[in-house]
Each structure stands twice: as structure tokens, then as C-alpha cells.
C-alpha positions as CSV (number, residue, x, y, z in Angstrom):
1,M,0.0,0.0,0.0
2,F,1.3,3.5,-0.9
3,L,1.3,6.4,1.6
4,T,0.3,9.8,0.4
5,S,2.6,12.8,1.1
6,K,0.3,14.1,3.8
7,A,0.4,10.8,5.7
8,V,4.1,10.8,5.3
9,G,4.5,14.3,6.8
10,A,2.3,13.6,9.7
11,A,4.2,10.4,10.6
12,V,7.5,12.2,10.6
13,A,6.0,14.9,12.9
14,L,4.7,12.4,15.3
15,L,8.0,10.5,15.3
16,A,9.9,13.9,16.2
17,L,7.5,14.7,19.1
18,S,7.8,11.2,20.5
19,T,11.8,11.4,20.5
20,G,11.7,15.0,22.2
21,N,14.3,16.6,20.2
22,V,12.0,19.4,19.0
23,N,10.0,21.4,21.5
24,A,8.1,23.6,19.1
25,F,8.0,24.9,15.5
26,A,7.8,28.6,15.1
27,P,8.7,31.1,12.4
28,S,11.9,32.7,12.7
29,S,11.7,36.3,14.1
30,P,12.8,39.0,11.7
31,R,16.4,40.7,12.2
32,T,16.1,44.1,13.7
33,T,18.4,47.1,13.0
34,V,20.5,48.1,16.1
35,T,20.2,51.8,16.5
36,N,19.9,52.5,20.3
37,N,21.0,51.0,23.7
38,K,17.6,49.8,24.8
39,D,17.7,45.9,25.3
40,V,14.5,44.0,24.7
41,C,13.9,40.5,25.7
42,L,11.7,38.3,23.4
43,G,11.3,35.4,25.5
44,K,13.2,32.2,26.4
45,I,14.2,30.4,23.2
46,S,16.4,27.2,23.3
47,T,17.6,26.3,20.0
48,P,21.0,25.3,18.8
49,N,21.6,28.4,16.8
50,L,20.0,30.9,19.1
51,P,21.2,31.2,22.8
52,A,18.9,31.8,25.8
53,C,17.1,35.2,26.1
54,D,19.3,36.0,29.3
55,S,22.3,36.4,27.2
56,I,20.9,38.1,24.1
57,S,20.8,42.0,23.9
58,I,18.5,43.0,21.1
59,R,18.5,46.9,20.3
60,Q,15.3,48.4,18.9
61,P,15.4,51.6,16.8
62,L,13.6,54.6,18.0
63,P,10.8,55.8,15.9
64,T,11.7,58.4,13.3
65,S,9.1,60.9,14.6
66,L,10.4,60.6,18.1
67,T,14.0,61.3,16.9
68,Q,12.8,64.3,15.1
69,A,11.0,65.6,18.0
70,N,14.0,65.4,20.2
71,L,16.0,67.2,17.7
72,F,13.7,70.1,17.3
73,S,13.1,70.1,21.1
74,R,16.7,70.4,21.8
75,T,17.8,72.9,19.1
76,K,17.4,76.6,20.0
77,V,16.6,78.5,17.0
78,E,17.4,82.1,17.3
79,E,15.4,84.6,15.2
80,P,17.2,87.6,13.6
81,V,16.5,90.7,15.5
82,A,16.4,93.9,13.7
83,V,18.4,96.7,15.3
84,V,17.1,100.1,14.7
85,E,19.2,103.2,15.4
86,I,17.3,106.4,16.2
87,V,19.2,109.6,15.8
88,D,17.8,112.2,18.0
89,E,18.4,115.4,16.0
90,S,17.4,117.7,19.0
91,S,20.2,116.2,21.0
92,E,22.7,116.7,18.1
93,G,21.6,120.3,17.9
94,D,21.9,120.6,21.7
95,W,25.5,119.4,21.6
96,I,26.3,121.9,18.9
97,D,24.8,124.8,21.0
98,E,26.7,123.5,24.1
99,S,30.1,123.2,22.4
100,K,29.6,126.9,21.1
101,K,28.7,128.2,24.4
102,V,31.9,126.5,25.8
103,E,33.9,128.1,22.9
104,L,32.4,131.6,23.5
105,I,33.1,131.5,27.2
106,F,36.8,130.6,26.6
107,L,37.0,133.3,23.8
108,G,35.4,135.9,26.2
109,I,38.0,135.0,29.0
110,W,40.5,135.4,26.2
111,A,39.3,138.7,25.1
112,V,38.9,140.1,28.5
113,S,42.5,138.9,29.4
114,I,44.2,140.4,26.4
115,S,42.1,143.7,26.7
116,A,43.1,144.0,30.4
117,F,46.8,143.4,29.4
118,I,46.6,146.2,26.9
119,L,44.7,148.7,29.0
120,I,47.1,148.3,31.9
121,N,50.0,149.0,29.7
122,N,48.2,151.9,28.2
123,F,47.2,153.7,31.5
124,S,49.6,152.4,34.2
125,G,52.9,151.9,32.3
126,P,55.0,148.9,31.4
127,W,53.7,145.7,32.8
128,P,55.4,143.4,33.3
129,L,58.6,144.9,33.8
130,A,60.5,141.7,32.5
131,M,59.3,142.6,29.0
132,K,62.1,145.4,29.1
133,Q,64.6,142.7,29.1
134,V,63.5,141.1,25.9
135,P,65.5,142.2,22.7
136,E,63.7,144.4,20.4
137,R,64.4,142.2,17.3
138,V,62.6,139.3,19.2
139,F,59.4,141.3,19.6
140,F,59.6,142.5,16.0
141,L,60.0,139.0,14.4
142,S,57.1,137.8,16.7
143,H,54.9,140.8,15.6
144,M,55.5,140.3,11.9
145,V,54.9,136.5,12.1
146,G,51.8,136.8,14.4
147,G,50.4,139.8,12.2
148,M,51.0,137.7,8.9
149,L,49.2,134.6,10.2
150,F,46.3,136.6,11.8
151,G,45.6,139.0,8.7
152,G,46.2,136.2,6.1
153,G,44.0,133.8,8.1
154,I,41.1,136.2,8.2
155,I,41.4,137.2,4.5
156,L,42.0,133.6,3.3
157,T,39.1,132.1,5.3
158,T,36.8,134.8,3.9
159,C,37.6,133.9,0.2
160,I,37.3,130.2,1.0
161,E,33.9,130.5,2.7
162,R,32.6,132.5,-0.2
163,L,33.6,129.8,-2.7
164,V,32.2,127.0,-0.5
165,A,28.9,128.9,-0.2
166,K,28.8,129.5,-4.0
167,S,29.3,125.8,-4.8
168,Q,26.1,124.7,-3.0
169,N,27.7,121.3,-2.5
170,P,26.4,119.7,0.9
171,Q,29.6,117.6,1.3
172,V,31.9,120.6,0.9
173,L,29.7,122.8,3.1
174,Q,29.5,120.2,6.0
175,F,33.4,119.8,5.8
176,W,34.0,123.4,5.9
177,F,31.9,124.4,8.8
178,D,33.0,121.5,10.7
179,K,36.7,122.6,10.4
180,V,36.3,126.4,10.7
181,P,36.4,126.3,14.5
182,E,39.8,124.5,14.3
183,L,41.2,127.1,12.1
184,D,40.1,129.8,14.5
185,G,41.5,128.0,17.5
186,L,44.8,126.9,15.9
187,I,45.7,129.8,13.7
188,V,43.8,133.0,14.1
189,V,43.5,133.4,18.0
190,P,47.1,132.4,18.7
191,A,48.4,134.6,15.9
192,L,46.4,137.6,17.1
193,T,47.6,137.0,20.7
194,I,51.2,136.9,19.7
195,S,50.8,140.0,17.6
196,M,49.3,142.0,20.4
197,I,51.7,141.0,23.1
198,S,54.7,141.4,20.8
199,G,53.3,144.8,19.6
200,T,53.1,145.9,23.3
201,G,56.6,144.7,23.9
202,L,57.9,146.7,20.9
203,S,56.2,149.9,22.2
204,I,57.9,149.3,25.6
205,V,61.4,148.7,24.1
206,R,61.1,151.4,21.6
207,Y,59.3,154.2,23.3
208,G,59.3,153.3,27.0
209,G,55.8,152.1,27.2
210,L,52.4,152.0,25.4
211,N,51.2,155.1,27.3
212,V,53.9,157.2,25.8
213,A,54.0,155.7,22.2
214,P,53.2,157.6,19.1
215,P,49.5,158.1,18.2
216,H,49.5,155.4,15.5
217,V,50.4,152.6,18.1
218,G,47.3,153.5,20.2
219,A,45.3,153.5,17.0
220,I,46.4,150.1,16.1
221,F,45.4,148.6,19.4
222,W,42.1,150.3,19.5
223,T,41.4,148.9,16.0
224,L,42.3,145.4,17.2
225,I,39.8,145.7,20.1
226,A,37.1,146.9,17.7
227,F,37.8,143.9,15.3
228,M,37.6,141.4,18.2
229,S,34.4,142.9,19.2
230,W,32.9,142.6,15.6
231,W,34.3,139.2,15.1
232,A,32.8,137.8,18.3
233,A,29.5,139.4,17.8
234,T,28.9,138.4,14.0
235,D,31.1,135.5,13.2
236,L,31.5,133.4,16.2
237,T,27.9,133.6,17.2
238,T,26.7,132.5,13.8
239,Q,29.0,129.6,13.3
240,G,26.7,127.1,15.4
241,T,23.6,128.3,13.5
242,A,25.3,127.8,10.1
243,L,26.5,124.4,11.1
244,K,23.2,123.1,12.2
245,A,21.7,124.4,8.9
246,V,24.3,122.7,6.9
247,E,23.8,119.5,8.8
248,R,20.1,119.5,7.9
249,M,21.1,120.2,4.2
250,Y,23.5,117.3,4.3
251,E,20.8,114.9,5.7
252,R,18.5,116.0,2.9
253,Y,21.3,115.2,0.5
254,E,21.8,111.7,1.9
255,N,18.1,111.0,1.6
256,G,18.4,111.5,-2.2
257,E,17.0,115.1,-2.5
258,E,18.4,117.1,-5.3
259,G,18.5,120.8,-6.2
260,L,19.6,121.9,-2.7
261,T,20.8,125.5,-2.2
262,T,23.1,127.0,0.3
263,P,21.3,128.0,3.7
264,Q,20.7,131.8,4.0
265,V,22.5,132.0,7.2
266,V,25.7,131.0,5.4
267,V,25.2,133.4,2.6
268,D,24.7,136.3,5.2
269,R,28.0,135.5,6.9
270,H,29.8,136.8,3.9
271,F,28.9,140.5,4.9
272,S,30.5,139.9,8.4
273,N,33.7,138.4,6.8
274,V,34.1,141.3,4.4
275,V,33.8,143.8,7.3
276,S,36.4,141.8,9.2
277,C,38.8,142.0,6.2
278,F,38.3,145.8,6.1
279,F,39.4,145.9,9.8
280,I,42.6,144.1,8.7
281,L,43.3,146.6,5.9
282,I,42.8,149.6,8.3
283,L,45.1,147.9,10.9
284,Y,47.9,147.4,8.3
285,S,47.4,150.8,6.9
286,F,48.1,152.3,10.5
287,M,51.1,150.0,10.9
288,V,52.7,151.1,7.4
289,L,51.6,154.8,7.2
290,K,51.9,155.6,10.9
291,P,49.5,158.5,10.9
292,G,50.6,161.1,13.2
293,T,54.3,160.2,12.8
294,L,55.2,159.7,9.1
295,I,52.0,161.3,7.9
296,P,51.0,164.3,10.3
297,F,47.3,164.6,11.3
298,P,45.7,167.5,9.5
299,W,44.7,169.2,12.8
300,N,48.4,169.5,13.9
301,H,49.1,172.0,11.2
């Protein structure tokens, strides 16, 4: 009698169970990818090719969504912060006003000091007496150099400022009015101081004192005092206003505005500068012509 294939399979299974070599038939578990350190026990299995669960460490991967969640939760994303700089025009204008006030205070102290020096020598005699010991040529050279720098500085800056105003160029105007105070502080004021002190020394050494000097010497010093008063009242007091007007013009230029014209306060300063130049011409006329000495006054005839 022939056995069918099913009958043969059943007989082999019964034979295997009766001998005890196989405990159970089960499909092999799928191989997992090791991605983390977590150990998972799948149960006690005793097979020749698979050791017991106690000695097996199987690592399970974390879900992709959980890994992404941890990544985004631990990463700090900084958003760009826009920094806006606000320029307070009023504070800038106040700073200009304060700087001009300080400058005027120092110039006022200087004017009072140099005027007091001249008046003391004019009414009380030589002061200080140490000036009598200085050689006449030293005073003469200092007087020439100081007068040259002083007069040349006034006339030259008048011409330059006129050309700057006529250019109507915001960049040129801004540069000029930002540097004018430096020219006054470094050239004009020191040169005028040297000229007046050395001129007083010359009158002491040559004539015995300013109070006994010829008429043209007194006329020169009174002309200098008149010039300083005019210069302080019309030129120095308008520098701050002109600078603020030019700064506003420069801001409009940076914003793309075209067809800008020179502020009126800058144009009006030309009259003050021209009058200052006439004071210089009168001053040098007294020094060269020496009225009352080389050229006698009409009323002395």
C-alpha cells in the first residue's frame, strides 16, 4: 500500500515529538536594526543556533518621529533681531549749542585777558617789567609773524567760505563748517595773541611804554579791540547756527533730495567776513603809514 505525502508528513511529525528533540515549531523572528542602547527580551528560546534570552541583547530603533521631536526640542533657533538706530536730531543740535557756548566762554575769557593787558600798559605803564629785558628784534619778528598769520588767516578764510557757499555742495559745506572752529583755534586766535603781546613789547622797548608811544600805536590797538568785538558778535555767534543748517542740508542730500541751495545764514555771513577784512586793511594801514608820525594829522598844522 502506498502512503500519500500528507500521511508521510504526519508520521514524521509524530516521530519527532515522540523522540523529544524538538519542542516547538515557530517562524524565525525578523532581524532588527541596532540603533539604540535599549535591550529588549523576546522570550526564552532554546535552539542550537539561538542562545537563551538571558544572554541576548537586542536593540530596537527609536521611531523616526520621536528622533525628530528630540532634535527640534533640543535645538534653539534664534530669530534675527532687527536693530534700529534712532538719531535724536534735537540732542545733536543741543550738543552743537553747548560746544559753541563753551567756545564763546573761553574766547570771552581770552578777550577780557588780552584787553586788560593792553589797558594796563596803556594807562599804568610797562607791565610786566620783565618785558624790558627782551631784545627788540625778538618782539619785532614775533609781531611780523603773528600779524601775517592773523591777517592772512582772516582774508583767506573769507575767500574760501565765499567759494564754498557758492558751490552749494552739501559735502563741501559740511566739511568746511566742521573745520572752521579748528582754524580759528589753531591759527587766528594764537596769531592775534602773539601779535598784540609782541606789539606791546615793541612799544615798551622802543618808546618806553604803550602810554607814551606815538599816536599810530594806540590807534592800532584800538582797531584790534574793535575787530575782536565785531568778530565775536557777528562771526563766532553764527558759526553754530550755520553748522546746524548745513547738517540739515547734508541729511536731505543723503536722503536723495536734489536741487539743494546754500542756507541763507551761510550766505549772510559773507558780509561779516568782508567787514572783518576791512578791519585788517585799516590795521595794516596804520602800521605802514603811521598816521601822526610819518604822515601828520591835518589838525596838527
